[in-house]
C-alpha distance (Angstrom), angle and dihedral (degrees) to the residues before:
residue distance angle dihedral
M1 . . .
K2 3.80 . .
P3 3.84 115.9 .
L4 3.81 90.2 -118.7
H5 3.80 91.8 55.4
N6 3.79 107.0 82.5
S7 3.79 138.7 121.2
D8 3.81 94.3 -93.8
V9 3.80 92.4 54.1
D10 3.81 89.5 43.8
A11 3.81 88.5 55.0
L12 3.82 90.8 49.0
F13 3.80 92.6 50.8
D14 3.81 91.8 45.1
T15 3.79 87.3 53.0
I16 3.81 91.9 50.7
L17 3.80 90.6 47.7
S18 3.82 89.3 53.6
L19 3.82 92.4 60.4
K20 3.79 110.1 104.9
T21 3.80 107.3 -176.1
R22 3.77 139.3 34.9
E23 3.82 88.9 -112.9
E24 3.82 90.5 54.8
C25 3.82 87.7 51.3
Y26 3.80 91.4 50.6
A27 3.82 91.1 49.4
F28 3.80 94.5 48.5
F29 3.80 97.8 42.1
E30 3.81 93.5 44.5
D31 3.80 87.8 55.9
A32 3.81 96.6 40.7
C33 3.82 102.1 39.7
T34 3.75 139.4 35.8
I35 3.79 116.9 -107.5
K36 3.81 88.2 -112.2
E37 3.81 91.8 55.0
I38 3.80 91.6 51.4
L39 3.80 92.0 46.4
D40 3.82 91.4 47.3
I41 3.81 92.0 53.3
S42 3.80 91.9 46.1
Q43 3.82 90.4 49.9
R44 3.80 91.5 50.4
L45 3.79 90.0 51.9
K46 3.81 89.7 48.7
A47 3.81 89.8 50.8
A48 3.81 89.9 50.2
R49 3.81 90.6 51.5
M50 3.81 91.3 47.7
L51 3.83 92.4 47.6
S52 3.80 89.7 49.6
A53 3.80 88.6 52.7
G54 3.81 90.8 52.7
A55 3.81 101.5 -101.3
N56 3.79 117.9 153.7
Y57 3.79 126.6 -124.1
A58 3.82 94.2 -105.5
D59 3.81 92.7 54.8
I60 3.80 92.0 46.1
S61 3.79 92.2 47.8
R62 3.79 91.5 48.7
E63 3.82 93.2 48.8
T64 3.80 98.3 41.6
G65 3.80 104.2 26.0
M66 3.82 88.7 -127.6
S67 3.78 120.9 145.8
T68 3.78 117.3 -110.3
A69 3.82 87.5 -119.5
T70 3.81 90.7 61.6
I71 3.79 91.4 43.9
S72 3.81 88.2 51.4
R73 3.79 90.2 52.4
V74 3.82 90.5 51.3
S75 3.80 89.5 48.2
K76 3.82 91.2 51.9
C77 3.80 89.7 50.3
L78 3.80 90.1 50.9
D79 3.79 91.1 51.4
Y80 3.80 103.1 34.3
G81 3.81 107.8 10.0
A82 3.77 132.9 102.2
G83 3.82 93.0 -76.9
G84 3.78 96.9 -107.5
Y85 3.79 96.8 127.1
R86 3.81 92.1 47.7
L87 3.79 90.9 47.9
V88 3.79 95.2 54.5
I89 3.81 94.6 38.4
D90 3.82 90.7 53.3
R91 3.80 93.0 44.1
N92 3.78 93.4 48.9
A93 3.82 91.0 48.0
K94 3.82 90.7 51.3
R95 3.81 91.0 47.4
K96 3.82 91.3 50.6
M97 3.82 90.4 50.2
Q98 3.80 91.3 49.1
N99 3.81 91.6 48.1
A100 3.82 91.4 48.9
K101 3.81 90.4 48.7
S102 3.81 91.3 49.0
E103 3.81 91.4 49.4
S104 3.80 92.8 49.2
E105 3.82 90.9 50.6
A106 3.81 92.7 50.6
């Protein structure tokens, strides 16, 4: 069993999965994390999206203020990680396409 995989982390992820709205997410994460932690995670996700779209490290660093070392870590996770970034990037892209399609049909 991986060190990350334990009952406490399972309980955390079950809690996150129980959140139903963006406002519920804001309430939980503002209580559970520092603002910096939330912003760091959101910047890493942004870097992953930008890397997936073909942006280079310098552009990502300039836009996000992230160090190239952190961008490199995100890039390694995209290429060799557990697939989490790719999963959410693909899901969010599909959701955006579905929302755009729904809006154009309305």
